[in-house]
C-alpha positions as CSV (number, residue, x, y, z in Angstrom):
1,M,162.4,165.7,57.1
2,A,161.0,162.3,56.2
3,I,160.0,163.4,52.7
4,G,163.5,165.0,52.1
5,T,165.1,161.8,53.5
6,F,163.1,159.6,51.2
7,V,163.8,161.6,48.1
8,N,167.5,161.9,48.8
9,N,168.1,158.3,49.6
10,L,166.0,157.1,46.6
11,G,168.4,158.8,44.1
12,T,171.5,158.0,46.1
13,A,170.8,154.3,46.3
14,A,170.1,154.0,42.6
15,F,173.3,155.9,41.8
16,L,175.6,154.0,44.1
17,A,174.4,150.7,42.6
18,T,175.1,151.8,39.0
19,V,178.1,154.2,39.2
20,P,180.8,151.4,38.9
21,L,179.1,150.1,35.7
22,Y,178.7,153.7,34.4
23,A,182.4,154.3,34.8
24,I,183.4,151.1,33.1
25,R,180.8,150.9,30.3
26,V,180.3,154.6,29.5
27,I,183.5,156.4,30.5
28,D,185.5,153.4,29.5
29,L,187.6,153.2,32.7
30,S,189.2,150.0,33.9
31,V,187.9,148.1,37.0
32,Q,191.1,149.2,38.9
33,Q,190.6,152.9,37.9
34,T,187.0,152.8,39.0
35,A,187.7,151.2,42.3
36,F,190.5,153.5,43.0
37,G,188.5,156.6,42.1
38,L,185.6,155.6,44.3
39,S,187.9,154.6,47.2
40,V,189.7,157.9,47.1
41,A,186.5,159.8,47.0
42,A,185.1,157.9,50.0
43,I,188.3,158.5,52.0
44,L,188.6,162.2,51.2
45,G,184.9,162.6,51.9
46,L,185.4,161.7,55.5
47,V,187.5,164.9,56.2
48,A,184.8,167.4,55.4
49,G,182.3,166.5,58.1
50,I,184.0,168.1,61.1
51,P,184.7,171.6,59.8
52,V,181.4,171.8,57.9
53,G,179.6,170.5,61.0
54,H,181.3,173.3,63.0
55,L,180.1,175.8,60.4
56,A,176.6,174.5,60.8
57,D,176.8,175.0,64.5
58,R,177.8,178.6,64.1
59,R,175.7,179.6,61.0
60,G,172.6,177.4,61.3
61,P,172.3,173.8,60.1
62,R,169.4,174.2,57.7
63,E,171.3,176.7,55.5
64,I,174.5,174.7,55.4
65,F,172.6,171.5,54.6
66,L,170.8,173.3,51.7
67,L,174.2,174.4,50.4
68,T,175.6,170.9,50.5
69,L,172.6,169.6,48.5
70,L,173.1,172.1,45.8
71,V,176.8,171.3,45.6
72,Q,175.9,167.6,45.3
73,A,173.4,168.4,42.5
74,A,176.1,170.3,40.6
75,A,178.8,167.7,41.1
76,M,176.4,164.9,40.0
77,T,175.4,166.8,36.9
78,S,179.1,167.3,36.0
79,L,179.5,163.5,35.9
80,L,177.5,163.5,32.6
81,F,180.5,165.3,31.0
82,A,183.2,163.2,32.6
83,H,185.2,161.5,29.8
84,S,188.4,160.7,31.7
85,F,189.6,159.2,35.0
86,L,190.5,162.6,36.4
87,A,187.1,164.1,35.6
88,F,185.3,161.0,37.0
89,A,187.4,161.1,40.2
90,L,186.9,164.8,40.7
91,A,183.1,164.6,40.3
92,V,182.6,161.7,42.7
93,T,185.1,163.2,45.2
94,V,183.2,166.5,45.3
95,T,179.9,164.6,45.6
96,D,181.3,162.6,48.6
97,L,182.7,165.7,50.2
98,A,179.4,167.4,50.0
99,G,177.5,164.3,51.1
100,S,179.7,163.9,54.2
101,S,179.3,167.7,54.9
102,G,175.5,167.3,54.5
103,G,175.4,164.5,57.0
104,A,177.2,166.6,59.6
105,A,174.9,169.6,59.0
106,R,171.8,167.4,59.1
107,G,172.7,166.0,62.5
108,P,171.8,169.1,64.5
109,M,168.5,169.4,62.6
110,V,167.6,165.8,63.6
111,R,168.6,166.6,67.2
112,R,166.7,169.8,67.5
113,F,163.6,168.9,65.5
114,G,163.4,165.6,67.4
115,G,163.4,167.3,70.8
116,D,162.7,164.8,73.6
117,E,161.8,162.2,71.0
118,V,165.1,162.0,69.2
119,P,165.4,158.1,69.4
120,K,161.9,157.7,67.9
121,F,162.3,160.5,65.4
122,R,165.7,159.2,64.2
123,S,164.4,155.6,64.0
124,Y,161.5,156.8,61.9
125,L,163.9,158.6,59.5
126,R,166.0,155.4,59.3
127,S,163.0,153.4,58.4
128,V,162.1,155.9,55.7
129,A,165.7,155.9,54.4
130,T,165.8,152.1,54.3
131,L,162.5,151.9,52.3
132,A,163.9,154.5,49.9
133,G,167.1,152.6,49.5
134,T,165.1,149.5,48.6
135,F,163.2,151.3,45.8
136,G,166.4,152.9,44.6
137,A,168.1,149.5,44.4
138,L,165.1,148.1,42.4
139,A,165.4,151.1,40.0
140,A,169.1,150.3,39.6
141,G,168.3,146.8,38.7
142,V,166.1,148.0,35.8
143,V,168.9,150.3,34.6
144,V,171.5,147.5,34.7
145,Q,169.1,145.3,32.8
146,F,169.0,147.9,30.0
147,D,172.7,148.6,30.3
148,T,172.8,151.5,27.9
149,E,174.5,154.9,28.1
150,T,171.0,156.6,28.1
151,A,169.8,154.5,31.0
152,Y,172.9,155.4,33.1
153,H,172.5,159.1,32.2
154,V,168.9,158.9,33.4
155,V,170.1,157.7,36.8
156,I,172.6,160.5,37.1
157,V,170.1,163.2,36.1
158,G,167.5,161.7,38.4
159,N,169.9,161.6,41.3
160,A,170.9,165.3,40.7
161,L,167.2,166.2,40.6
162,T,166.6,164.4,44.0
163,F,169.2,166.7,45.6
164,V,167.3,169.7,44.2
165,V,163.9,168.4,45.3
166,C,165.2,167.6,48.7
167,A,166.5,171.2,49.0
168,L,163.1,172.5,48.0
169,V,161.5,170.3,50.7
170,I,164.0,171.4,53.4
171,L,163.2,175.0,52.6
172,R,159.8,174.4,54.2
173,L,161.5,173.7,57.5
174,P,162.0,176.6,59.9
175,H,165.4,178.3,60.4
176,L,167.4,177.0,63.4
177,A,169.3,179.7,65.0
178,P,172.8,178.8,66.2
179,L,173.0,177.9,69.9
180,P,175.4,180.0,72.0
181,S,178.6,178.3,73.1
182,P,180.7,179.3,76.1
183,P,183.2,181.9,74.9
184,E,186.1,180.1,76.5
185,V,185.5,176.8,74.7
186,G,187.9,176.0,72.0
187,R,187.0,175.4,68.3
188,W,187.6,171.7,67.8
189,I,186.1,170.3,71.0
190,A,184.8,167.1,69.4
191,L,188.3,165.9,68.5
192,K,189.4,166.6,72.1
193,D,186.6,164.7,73.6
194,K,188.4,161.3,74.2
195,P,185.3,159.4,75.5
196,Y,183.3,160.4,72.5
197,V,186.1,159.6,70.0
198,L,186.4,156.1,71.6
199,F,182.7,155.7,71.3
200,V,182.9,156.6,67.6
201,I,185.7,154.1,67.0
202,L,183.8,151.2,68.8
203,D,180.5,152.1,67.2
204,G,182.2,152.3,63.8
205,I,183.3,148.7,64.3
206,M,179.8,147.8,65.3
207,W,178.4,149.3,62.2
208,I,180.3,146.7,60.1
209,Q,177.2,144.6,60.9
210,G,175.4,146.5,58.2
211,E,177.6,145.0,55.6
212,V,177.2,141.4,56.8
213,L,174.0,140.8,55.0
214,V,174.7,142.9,51.8
215,F,178.3,141.9,51.3
216,A,179.3,138.7,53.2
217,L,176.0,136.8,52.9
218,P,175.6,136.9,49.1
219,L,179.1,135.6,48.7
220,W,178.5,133.0,51.4
221,V,175.3,131.8,49.7
222,V,176.9,131.5,46.2
223,L,180.3,130.2,47.1
224,R,179.8,128.1,50.3
225,T,176.3,126.8,50.5
226,D,173.8,124.8,48.3
227,A,171.1,127.4,48.8
228,P,169.6,128.8,45.5
229,R,171.0,132.2,44.5
230,W,167.6,133.8,44.7
231,F,167.8,133.5,48.4
232,V,170.2,136.5,48.4
233,G,167.4,138.8,47.3
234,A,165.0,137.2,49.7
235,A,167.3,137.6,52.7
236,I,167.8,141.3,51.9
237,F,164.1,141.8,51.5
238,V,163.4,140.2,54.9
239,N,166.0,142.4,56.5
240,T,164.7,145.5,54.9
241,A,161.1,144.8,55.8
242,L,161.9,144.2,59.4
243,V,163.9,147.4,59.6
244,V,161.1,149.4,58.1
245,L,158.4,147.9,60.3
246,L,160.2,147.6,63.6
247,Q,162.9,150.2,63.9
248,V,160.7,152.8,65.6
249,R,159.4,150.1,68.0
250,A,163.0,149.0,68.8
251,S,163.8,152.6,69.9
252,R,161.2,152.5,72.7
253,G,162.8,152.7,76.1
254,V,166.2,153.8,74.6
255,G,165.9,157.4,76.0
256,N,169.1,157.8,77.9
257,A,172.8,156.9,77.6
258,T,172.6,153.9,80.0
259,A,169.8,152.2,78.2
260,A,171.5,152.8,74.8
261,S,174.7,151.2,75.9
262,K,172.9,148.2,77.3
263,V,170.9,147.7,74.1
264,I,174.1,147.8,72.1
265,R,175.5,145.1,74.4
266,R,172.5,142.9,73.6
267,A,173.0,143.6,69.9
268,G,176.5,142.2,70.0
269,V,175.2,138.9,71.4
270,A,172.4,138.8,68.7
271,F,175.1,139.3,66.0
272,L,177.1,136.4,67.3
273,I,174.1,134.1,67.4
274,G,172.8,135.2,64.0
275,M,176.2,134.8,62.3
276,A,176.8,131.4,63.9
277,V,173.5,130.2,62.5
278,I,174.4,131.6,59.1
279,A,177.8,129.9,59.2
280,S,176.2,126.5,59.9
281,A,174.4,126.6,56.5
282,A,177.5,125.4,54.8
283,G,177.7,121.7,53.9
284,V,174.0,120.9,54.4
285,P,171.2,120.4,51.9
286,G,169.9,123.5,50.1
287,W,166.5,123.6,51.9
288,V,168.1,123.2,55.3
289,A,170.6,126.0,54.4
290,I,167.6,128.2,53.5
291,L,165.9,127.6,56.9
292,L,169.1,128.1,58.8
293,M,169.9,131.4,57.1
294,V,166.4,132.7,57.4
295,V,166.7,132.3,61.2
296,G,170.2,133.7,61.1
297,V,169.1,136.8,59.1
298,G,166.2,137.3,61.5
299,V,168.3,137.2,64.6
300,H,171.0,139.4,63.0
301,T,168.3,141.9,62.0
302,I,167.1,142.1,65.6
303,G,170.6,143.0,66.6
304,E,170.7,145.6,63.8
305,L,167.6,147.2,65.2
306,W,169.0,147.3,68.7
307,H,172.3,148.6,67.7
308,A,170.9,151.4,65.5
309,A,168.6,152.5,68.3
310,G,171.4,152.7,70.8
311,S,174.0,154.1,68.4
312,L,171.8,157.0,67.3
313,E,170.8,157.8,70.8
314,L,174.4,158.0,72.0
315,R,175.4,160.0,68.9
316,F,173.3,162.9,70.1
317,R,173.2,162.2,73.8
318,L,177.0,162.4,74.3
319,A,177.4,165.6,72.3
320,P,176.9,169.1,73.8
321,E,173.9,171.0,72.4
322,H,175.9,173.8,70.9
323,A,178.2,171.5,69.0
324,Q,175.9,168.9,67.5
325,G,177.2,169.6,63.9
326,Q,180.8,169.1,64.8
327,Y,180.2,166.0,66.8
328,S,178.0,164.7,63.9
329,G,181.1,165.2,61.7
330,V,183.2,163.0,64.0
331,F,180.5,160.4,64.2
332,G,180.2,160.4,60.4
333,M,184.0,159.8,60.1
334,G,183.8,156.7,62.2
335,L,180.8,155.4,60.2
336,G,182.6,156.2,56.9
337,L,185.7,154.3,58.0
338,C,183.6,151.3,58.8
339,Y,182.3,151.2,55.2
340,V,185.9,151.5,53.9
341,I,187.3,148.5,55.9
342,A,184.2,146.3,56.0
343,P,184.5,144.7,52.6
344,S,188.1,143.6,53.1
345,L,187.6,142.5,56.7
346,L,184.4,140.5,56.0
347,G,185.9,139.1,52.8
348,L,188.8,137.7,54.8
349,L,186.9,136.4,57.8
350,C,183.5,135.3,56.5
351,V,184.3,134.3,53.0
352,T,187.9,133.2,53.0
353,W,188.1,131.7,56.5
354,G,184.6,130.3,56.5
355,A,182.7,129.3,59.6
356,P,185.5,130.2,62.1
357,G,185.7,133.6,60.5
358,W,181.9,134.2,61.0
359,L,182.3,133.2,64.7
360,L,185.4,135.5,65.1
361,M,183.5,138.4,63.6
362,G,180.6,137.7,65.8
363,G,182.9,137.6,68.8
364,I,184.3,141.0,67.9
365,F,180.7,142.4,68.0
366,V,180.2,140.8,71.4
367,A,183.4,142.3,72.7
368,V,182.6,145.8,71.5
369,G,179.1,145.5,73.0
370,L,180.5,144.5,76.4
371,I,183.0,147.4,76.4
372,M,180.4,150.0,75.3
373,P,178.7,150.5,78.7
374,F,182.0,151.3,80.4
375,V,182.9,153.8,77.6
376,V,179.5,155.5,78.0
377,R,179.9,155.7,81.8
378,W,183.3,157.3,81.3
379,A,181.9,159.8,78.9
380,E,179.1,160.7,81.3
381,R,181.5,161.0,84.3
382,N,184.2,162.9,82.5
383,R,182.5,165.4,80.2
384,P,185.2,167.9,79.1
385,T,185.2,171.0,81.1
386,T,185.4,174.4,79.4
387,A,188.9,174.8,80.8
388,E,190.1,171.6,79.2
389,L,188.5,172.5,75.9
390,A,189.8,176.0,75.8
391,V,192.3,176.9,73.1
């Protein structure tokens, strides 16, 4: 699983960092066309997770995951022959649909292979994915430096090959037979599970924290502080290193829903403190700004580690064993919506409003963290009965 995760995320990170330039420089699309095509693909990709996750529950997650990888490989390859907006939009939409589907099918694999060590296992996979993403971003930087059609084609072909290699690796894993579900239970139980849906909404808001350092901080450094621009890369490096080194350790003790909800509550406070420190870097000398933001990034990353550990525990803990794929699809939808709204929200609050916006966004994280334990207790007290979920 770790090898497959690394290979998959390596190619995906390189592709995501270069696809806008490929569309503009090679296919000759406008910035507006490129943004619209990628946005439509991202939004449409959200809808595939739930039905494909249900299919993974009923047919076996490994086989469905393998199918989504092959579809992604084919769709990625087709991008080489895209010479119009419609062809570009179709290729990236199919890729996103298959990617969202793959995430839903992969969820049950993580849950069942992880066994009683799901928090540790999932945290390990997240560390691996983060490391792969870093290498992928570095590769993208080299490609952008060359800025040639051949270089962009190499990224696309390389990403397509990573899906194939990942599939070959996953083939080495054992088949997971579908778990039996009560015959009277309805088909779309995840969407009827109100506590879980509320958890997904709140957790989706919390996952906006992941965009604070990669979207809001670079703009803050360049536009509002006297810190040197190289600090952007240094900050992301510090964040990545801490996640890779400490994510597994942060998951220790997060082995039940109560502990997970409490650690998310602590994460909200850490986000507020970290963002307040980052906001204070405006209007001070460059070296002071660097010191302040290093502290802020460190505190924010601690919150990120806590939140990821709690979120990934609740994602699986609150879902019934026989419907992990379908619930993973719902979880993925919340996570996907977060990435759709995060740039606009962070751009308005943190960049346009300045320091008050940073504090407001941090306050939102605190509020979500405070609410989370109540939602989790509701979910544990009021698990849907088979009668309630029956068609």
